[in-house]
N, C-alpha and C positions, 0 to 999 in steps of 0.2 A: 303954137308952136305943136306941128308936129313932126313924129317922127316914125320912118321908115324901119321896122323888125324885120333882119333876114333870119330866117328861122331854118338851118340847113342840116337834115337829114340824111340817112345812107340812102333810100330810096327815092326821095322827094325834098323839094325845099321847096320854101313860100317866103314872101315878099307881104306884110300887113301894114297897111300906114294905120297909125294912130294916133289921135288928137291928144293931147297929152293929161285927159283927163281919163283916159284909156277908153275912149270911144274909138269903137272899126270903121275906119273908112272904109278901107276898101283893100281885098286879097289880091295874089296872083300865085300860081301853085304850077312848078313844074316835076316833071318826073327826072330824074337823076338812076341810071341803069348801069348795073353790076356785072362784072364778066369774070364769069365762074372757070378756070382755066385746066381745074381737074387739081388731086393731090393738095384741096385747100389751098389754091392759088384763088385769091379773088382781089380783082383790082378793078379800076375804074379810068376812065378815061379824064387828068384836071379843067381840058379846056372843055368839059360840058358842066362843069359846077361855075365857069366863070362863064360861059354862054348863056346857060340857065338864067343866074345873075341878072347882066345885063337885059335878058328878056323881058324878065319879071318887073325890073326897073323903066323900060323902058312901056311896059303894058300900060303901068299904075302912072309915070308924068305922061302920058299920054290925056287920064279923063284927071288928073288932079293936077295943080297949079305947082310947077318945080317952087317956087318961089315960098311956096309953105313950107316945105318939106327944110326942118332945121337940122336935124342929125341923122345915122344909119347906124343904130344897134346890130349886134350880128352875137348867134348863139349856134353854135354846132354839135355833132358828133365829135369824139375830142380825139379817138387814137390813129387814126389814118396817116399816112404819110404822102410827101410828095415832093424827092431831091430836086431842086431847082437851080437852076445858074444864076453868073450875078446880075441876070437881064429878069428872073423869074421865070425864065422860059423851062418847064417838064422837063427834067431828063428822062425820069420813067414814068409810065400809069403811077396811080394811086394806090399804094399799098393798102389795102382797105385794113379798118381794125380786126375784121373777123376771118384776115388770113394770117395760117400757121404755117409760112414756110421757114418761119424763125423757132421753130420751138423745138430744133436739135441744139441752138445758142442757148435759149433757155433751160434744158434738161439740165448745159451745164454752170451755167448760171445759179442757179438753184440751190448749188454747195452754198452759194452766201445769203441764203432770205435772212437766216433770222438778226444778223447785221442791216442786209438792207430794208429790211424792213423796219426799223427802230428810226432809218433815214429816212426813208420812201415814203412809209404809211402804208405797201403796198408788197407783195412777194409779186417774184418775177411772175409777168405770167405773156403769154404770148400776147394777148390785147394791147398790151402797152408797148407805144413806138418806138422806146429807145431798144430795144433790139432788134427791132425792124432796119433802125439804120447799120446794126450791128451786123445786118445782114446783107444790107449794100456793100458795106465795106468789104467784107471777107469774100464774097458772092461775084460783084461788079467792081474790083475796084478803079478800074478806069473811071468809069462812071461818076462812082465818091470823089478820085480826084478832082474831079470838077463840077464837085457840090456845092455850090455856096452857103444855101443853108435848106436844110432842110425842112421842108413847114407842113403842118396839118390842113385840114381841108379851110376853115377858117382866115387863116393866118397865110393862105393862100390868095383866095379872095377879096381880104382887105391890102394886099398890096399890090393887086389891082386896082383900087380905089386910090390907092394912098401912095404907093410907090416905097412903103415903109415895113419893113420885115421886122412885124412885133408881134407877140405874144402873151396871153394872160398866164396868171398862176394857176389860174383852173386847171387848163391845158399842162401846162409844165407838169402840175401834181400825178398826170396818166402818165407820165413819158419814161417813169425811172431814173430817172436823170436829176432833180429836183430836189434838195432838201428841204424836207417838207416844212418845217418850223423857221426857218431863214427865206424862205421862196427864193434860191438863189442855184442858180447851176451848181451842183459838188464836183469841184475835181476829182476826189479818188470814184463819184459814179462814172465821170466821164471814161475816166482812164478804162474803169473796167469795163464800160461799153465799149470803149475803144473808139469814142466819137468826141469831135474836139471844139469846144464849147465856141471857137468860129464863126462853126457851121449852125449855129443854132441861135431864135429869135432874142432880141432885146425884150426882156419884163417888164407886166406893167400889171398894177391890180386889175381886176375886173371895175367897168364902170369908169375907167380911163380913158384917155382920147387917144386915141392909136395913131391917126393921122387925119389928114383931108384930103377930101378927094381932090385930087389933081382937073388940072385943065381939060386934058387927055379925057380923064374918062368922063366928066364933065360932058365935054362935046357927044362922047359914045353912048350914052345913057339916059342922057338928059335931067340930070342932078346938075345943080349950083355945084360949081366950084366953091371950093376953100370949105363946105360943110363938115363936121366932125364926124368920124368915124369913131366909134365906142367897141372894145372889146368886152361883153357885157356875162363873158364866162359861158363854160358848157353846158350840152342842151340840159344833162341830167339834174347840173345845179341850177338851172333854170327855173326848170320843171321846179322841183323844192321851193324856192321862192316863188313860183306863183300858185303852188298848194298851199301856203302860208308855211312854211318851215322857214323860219325866220330866229326863232329862238328856240333854245333848249327847252324838249319837251313834248315839241311836237313833232311825228314822223309824217312819210309823206312814201305812201305805196303808189309805184305805176306801174299799171299792167299793160304793156305793148307785147309784143311779137313774146320778148321776153319779161321777166316784173324785176322793179328795180323798187330798191329801198333806200330811203335817207333821213338823215335824224341832224337837227344841228349841234354845232358844239362850239361853244365859245372859245375854249385855248385845251391847248394838246397837255394828256398827264404826264410824266416823267417818262415812263414808263407803255408805248402804244399796246394796246392788247390783240394779237396777231385772228382777231375773230372775225374781224372784220378790216375795209378796207379805211383807209381815212383820206378826206382828200384836201382841199384847198376850197374853200365856199365862193358863193358869187359874192355871198358878202366880204370886203374884203377885210383881213386881215381873220378870216373866222374860218370856220372848218365844216366838213357834212363825214360821220360816219357814213360807211356803205353798204351794199349785202347785195344779190342778184341770184332770180332764177334765171334759166335760162331758158324755159318753155314757162310759159304763161299762158298770153291769148295762142299760140301757135297750140296747145296742149287742148285746148276748148276748140282751137278749128280742127283737127286731128277727130274730136271726140264727135263736134259736126258731122265732118264727112264720114267718116269710117263706122260709127255707129248708128247716126243718122239719116247718112246717106243726102246731106245736105250742101249744095254747090256754093250760097251764102247762106250763112248761120239768118238763124231766124230763132231771136231770142225766146219771140212768145211759144214754142215748141220749147226748148230746152228749159226755160220757166216751169210749167206744167211739170218735166218730165220731175225738178230736183224740186219740187213740191209733192209729187211723192213719195218721195225720202224722207220724212221730217221724224229721220233718228240717225244717229250715227250706225254709218254702218261696218257691217265685222269682212267684208272687202275688206284689202290692202295693198293699196300702189306705193312704189317707190316710184316717182314724178321726171323723172331725168331723162326725158326725149330727146332733149341735146349735149348731155353729159350734166356736169352740175357744177357748179357757178360759185364763186366768190364765198368765202375766203376759201375755200376745200375744194380749189378744182381740179376737174377730174373728168375731163373730154372724152374719155372712154366709158362713162357709165351712162346705162339705160335705162332705161321702163322697166319696170315685174309689175304682173297682177298677182296678186299673192289668196289664200284663202276663197275662191271662188268653183262654187260650188256650180250644179246642173239646176241648180232655185234660185241661183243669181241672175237678175234683172236687168237690161243693160243703162238701165236707171240710176243702178248701185251702181255699174260702173262707170257712168261720168260721174253722179256727187261726189264718187267716194278719187277718181281721178284732180279734179277741184281740191275737195279737201285736203288729198297728198301736197298741190301746191300751198296753199294758204295754212299748213301746217310747220311746210318747211320754211315761210317767211316766217314765219311765228319763235322758228329756232332762231335766225336771223334776232328776231327783234327781241327776245330775252338775252342775247349775247349784246344789245346796244346797251338795253336796262341795266349794265352790270357798270357803263361808261357814262352815260347822262339819263337824266331821266324819261319816260314813254307814256306821255300821260295821253295825247288824241291822236288817232292816226286819219292824215287828207288819205283820200284813194282816188287817183285818178286814171284815166285811159279806157278804152275799148268797154269793157268787161264791167266795168261801173253800170253799165244798159240795163244789167237784168240784178232786179233789188232783191233774187233771191242768192245771188253769187254773197250782195255785199251784206246780206244778214249772215250768209255762212262766217264770210271773213270776220264778223264781227261775232261773231260763236267761236270761234279756233284760235283770235287772236285773245276773246276775255276781255276786248276792252273798246269804248264808244266807234265806230268807225264815222266819217262823214262823207258825204260825196257830194261831188259836182256835175252839174252837166256842159262846164264851159270847158269844150276844147281846147282851148288854147294857151293851159297853160305856161309851156314851156316860155310861146311868146310873150305874155304877161311881164313873167318873171324877167327876163330879157329887157322889157321896157320900164318895172322898176326898178330894176340897175342901173337903166341911162339915166333915168329922171334924178335919181340921186347924184349921179357922175356928172349930169349938165347943170347942179346946183337948184334943182326946182323943187327937191324937201331936203330936208334933214342927215336923212335917213333909209337905206330901203325899207326898214317897218313901216314907218312910215309914208313912203311911195306905195308902196301894196295896199295899206290900207284903205289908203287914196282911190285906189283902180278897182278893188273889191271892196267897194262901201255898199253897195247894196246889193252881195254876194247871199244867194239861200243856196242852205247847204243841207242837205239829207241826212237826219241820223240815225244808225242802226244800233241798236243798244245789246251787247251778250245775254247769251244764255248759260249763265253759269254754269248750270250741271251740264250741260252740253260739253263745256269747256273744260271742265275738268276730264270728261270723258274724252274731246281728242287730244287732251297732255297725255293722256295713258294709249293714246292712238299713235300720237307720234313719236310715241316712247321707241313703239310695237315697230314702226317704220322705218326707225332708226336702225333699229336691233336686225331687220331684216337689210339693210343697202350694208351694214360692217358686216353678214357673214357673208353677202356675198363677195365682197370686196376683200375680204380674207378668203375663200374659194379662190375664188381667180388667181389672188396673189402666190398661193398653193400651183 
């Protein structure tokens, strides 16, 4: 059995052919192109996702017998919106998850946050897709009347393959329209957001078959008609599985442009804490706790460019700079280069450097910036620990190329940190979910263990004296942010 995993991101997408033992056979990649229209309007041509998918599949099936491809598994970014008509044709460009044209609608809905949070697991946010649908209804009523379905990107790609309008509950839990506990569209939420249930997809669990490749799509793509297409969960949910976050006690920190923190949760408490986001997991019937920092790799790139004049990050230089500062610096940074992320959304927040003197070296500025990001993540981990155990932390993303940054994380978090150099955590998580769904394994945990049987993790143990110092520094960072926020409010 060979499975084609489609991993659809914001700026690129990949198709990876895997054997069912996790061996990678082939990979094909294409770029996606965001369109920035000003005033925080960010769109993308939906047909680019369609054409890139076809191009990827054609390339792979030219070099690998299509008869050996048994299924297609999809994971993707979660909260963009494509309104389509009854034939699946886009009525508007994709409104991307970063687009904030819905900010005024979210401001109006925020008065319902306490009730909405207990139903959906999240506060109102411009990121989530429900209010983007509301925006279409209020601002383009003629378009809204012709909308047959509001799709996100994986739903759009899946429809092109199967002719079925189907989504899984990981994506639905990012709309603001689904009851988190029941896993169904909630009538009161639909009424509040002014969206009819008929305009939304049928919901399934991640790992279930959404449909089968049609004859028409088989002819266009080179795939065999009739093979199953599976929704396997959103990209962050699959990344968590790929990192080994399948049982309570383990947490993943994925460091891309932003930083994403996820913990497994077997069941929901009666009252949900609003110090995190609660979402459906890629493991059917389970949940994940989520939080994020909006600038992670982006802050590293800023330091490399502005402090060191690098066009491309040279980790060997940055590693040496970090190792110069073998102590907790007195320089203090508030790390909100792109605003503050979940759960305390503050898009207007910006980075602040404090306690800087003429004796401050750029290596201190650099290390203090990285410290501040990890201290923000540590705050989220402390919040998680009030709900689930936090025993081990698995780290992935580009920043794990630096052993000094990995050690810094362990020192800040006060917990062991485990890193892998495998760049395909999201795709492998998707594969594990698909293999369980196809009956190859009894559980996602079993599938993941087989796929990562020879995985070698690098362990970083914390210096607990530094952890104590970072805990004090984190309190200073939070106090500085609150004082600035209070001053701006005045």
